N, C-alpha and C positions, 0 to 999 in steps of 0.2 A: 983232807979228811972230812971234817964235819960239813964243810961247804959243799962237798960232792953229795953227801947224804941229803942235805937240804934241797939241792937242785933235783935230785932223784925224787924227793917227796913232792916238789912242785910239779914235776912231770907226771907223777901219779895222779895228782889232783886234776890235771888236764885230761889224762886218760879216762878218768871217771866220767867226765862230761860226755865224751863220745860213747863210752860204754853204756851209760844210762840211756842215751838216745837209742842206741842199738837194741838194748833190752826192751825198750818201749815199743819199737817198731816190730821186733820179733814177737812180742806178746800180742800186738795188734794183728799181726798176720797169721797168728795161730801156728807158729813153728812147733813141731812136735816136742813135747816136754823133755823127752830123753835127749834129743839133739840139743835143745836149748841148755839143758843141764851140763852136758859134756862140753859145749863151747864156753859156757860161763866158767866152768871149772878150769878149762885151759887158760882162759884170760886171767883168772885169779892166780894160777900157778906162775904164769909169765910175769905178772905184776909183782909177785913175791920174790922172784929171782932177779928182776930188773935192778933194784937198788944195789945188790951185790956186785953185778957186772959194772954198774956205774961207779961204785966206790973203788973197785979195783982198776978202774980206768981201762977196761977192755972194750974199746970203741966198737970193734967189729961185732963182738958178741952182744953188746948193749943194743946196737942198731938192729941186729937180727931179732932180738927179743921184742923190741918195739915194733918192728915191721910185722912180725908174726902176730902180735896182739892186734895190730890194726887190721891185718888181713882177716883174722878170726871174726872181728866185728863186722 
């Protein structure tokens, strides 16, 4: 239960690290604003769904959500 939610939260903290680095690089390389906004929104949506898949112990879905977020970055 709560242990899985805590683990998902720690994973989200780790994801924030590479997400912030990606945002910095994207801004530095002048990625078009609309593309940047769409990708950032997709990452946010994935990170919001991730704890649910983690809590429900849906390993395949959880892994796919994580990989998709990493790929978007």
